[in-house]
C-alpha positions, 0 to 999 in steps of 0.5 A: 213843394214850394214853402208858403204856396203848397197845401199844408199837408204837402208841406208837412210831409216834406218838412217832416222828412228833412227834419227827421234826419236833422242830426245826420247833417252835422259836418257832412258833405250832403247831396240833395238829389232832385232838390226842387225849389231848394228849401230842404238843401238850404235847411240842411246847409245850416249844419252840414260841411257842404251841401249841393242840390242836383236837379234836372230842371234849369228853372228849378236850379235858377230859382234855388240859386237865387233864393238860397245863395248859401247853397250850391245848386247844380243842373244834373240828371240824378240818374247820371250824377256822381255821388262818390264824394258825398257822405250823405245823399237824400232824395225825397219823392224822386224815384217815382217820377223817373223813367228808369228807376233802376239807373237812379238806384245804381247811380246812388250806389256810388255814394260811400256814405248813407243814402235816404230815399222816399217814395209814395205808397201806391195803396194810399196814393193810387187806391185799387191800382196794381203794379204797372198801372199808371199812377193817379198822379199824372207826374208819376211813372211808377208807384210801389207798395211798401213791400214791393219797394223794399224788394227793389231796394234790397236787390240793388243794395244787397251788399249794404245795410238797408233799413225801412221807415214808414211815414204815417198818413195822419197829421203830423206825418210821424216817421217810424221804423219798419214797413207799414201797409197803411203808410203814406210814404216809405223811406229806404235808408242805406247804411248810416249811423243809428236812426234819429230818435226824437223825444216824446213831447207833451205840451199844455196849452191854456186857451179861450180861443179855439181857432187860435189854439188849433192853429198853434197845435197844427203848426207846432206839430207840423215842424216837430219830427217826433211824437207830440201831444197837446193838452189843450185846456179850455179855460172858461171858453165860450160854448162855440169855442168849446165845441170847436175844440171838441171837434178838433179832439175827435178828428185828432185824438192822438194829438189833441186832448181837451181838458175843460174848465167852466170858468177861466182859472187863469194861466197858472192853473190852466197850465197846471191842469194840462200838465197834470193831464199829461203827467197822468196820461203817459210818460213824456221825455219832455213836458212843456207849456205853450201860448196859443198865439204863437207860430214856430220857425221851422227848426224851433222845436227840433233845435230846442230838443237838440239843445236839451240833449247836448246840455244833458250830455254836458251834465249842465242839469237843464230844467227849463228851455225857451226860444227867442221871439219877436214879442217877449220881455227880456233877453229872449227878444230878438230882431230877425228883420221886418216880416209881413206874413208867415212865409217872410217870417220863415225866410227871416228866421232861417237867416237868423237861424244860420247864425245862431243855431248852435248857441244857447245862453244860460239865464235866470228868466225864461218867459212862458210863451213856450217852456220845455220842462224836463220830467226831473224838474217838473217832479222837483218843483211841480207847476205854477203858483195859482196865486198869480190869477189870470196871468203874469209873473207866474213864469218868473216864480217858476223860474226861481223855484227851478233855479233854487232846486238846482236846475239850470235855465236856458235860452235857445238862441236860434229857435225863433217863435213868432208871438202875437203877444197878450192875445188873451188879455186883449180878448178879455179887455184886461189892463196888462200893466195893472196885472203885472203890478199886482202880481209883482207885489205878490211875488215880492211878498212871497219871496220877501224882497225889499226890491223886486229886481233883487229876485235874481240874486236869491240863492235859497228860499226864505224860511217857509217858502216851498219850492214845490207847487202841486199841479192840483194846487188852487189859490187861497180864498178868503171869501172876500172878492173884488172885481178889478178890470174884469178880473176877480181878485181875492181881497186878502190873498191877491189884491194889491195895496192900492186895490185894497185901499180903493175897495175900502174907499168905495165902501165908505163913499157917500157915507157920513165921516162918522162911519170911518170910526169903527173902521179905524177902531178895528184897525187900531185893535188889530195893530195893538194886538 
């Protein structure tokens, strides 16, 4: 497997295995037996005390050494190598390539720590083949069914604790404990601590663009080693986009749930629709909201989840966590270097990750390109305030309510998320700055701020301002609407002072000046009252 060059499914299956065992790397002396291109050993090296990659191929060792200079790669036959100094050995997709698999297992038994081995299931890789038949993959010498592999491993490690895991054939290749006949791959785990348990994530994603949304779902799930589901909210999508989203749901109903709205209800209401669906559907360990124009670095979601768990252990009462990004306002914006495509982004993000992966920063502001929200926080403050229309500032309002409800907000410093930025606004041809100005005024009025920047100094909600916003809430409607910059705005509850003034001027344009009199009189009566 070569990152950026292998097919998406191959990348997914391989990354899922390395990501699943992420908690086991911390502080350990690790050997990656048959390390190949080197990407997995390089990833583990961010956490481990020491990592060595063994591979018989001189070409592979030369490439890995040149590409991942922070890792030691050694040319060695994995069937003859010494594993006695390792705390952990991982060997993914190796044993089926060997002429003498038993000699490999016996060599691995010299490791006093934990051992993880994976191999393909013959039933799914070479359908119809029997034990001893030549596998369909020309580079494999032997393949086993899960039960056959289990017997082989138990025999060679009879005096040690042996557990088995199965990697599902369907995207995103989730790993679960136990032997499954329909697994794509079987994993044997010899000794070691408790198996990693990854929280179940439920993410809401408002969208108007099917391809962008499906790509985001694919890539976010590809790099998360636990159960994850998306409520993709078709927020006034064109028919062709809605059809594509429905097709994606039919193909992966365990992963994608399409929530349909005929009209564009805006980011806040769209996000709330998705969160409400997820809340009603099942219990998730963490909820979240994510944009559709994002692409995660490999360790983005796993690192955010690990940060959450550590903050809980430290009793910091986390409510919301966000990543860092190339395109975001505020403290979350970081410079990881110049990149021109996804693979060069991953390379730059990995280098940045090695310096920042164990760091978090408490903050008052986490931008809404990706938010992980705890169930406790969601229960206390609900969703986003719908008064903010199509988007902007609703995340600041949510942040403030979370903080005033007693929850802490965090930036996960090494969790990088590539963000295109304002993609939906560009699609709709909307003026981004105009939206910010309007919603900034609404925010200041709601929280009774003389100066907008003072919002971070608030320590309690003004009288009458509720911290909880139901996920089913809708914006107040006066019945008087104004279309500004392609967005429908309520004249009473949403329009800015300048927009209202412009509307008033437009109503009187071309009319005699005497027509101003009843307007002035109406204002005068209102003010006198």
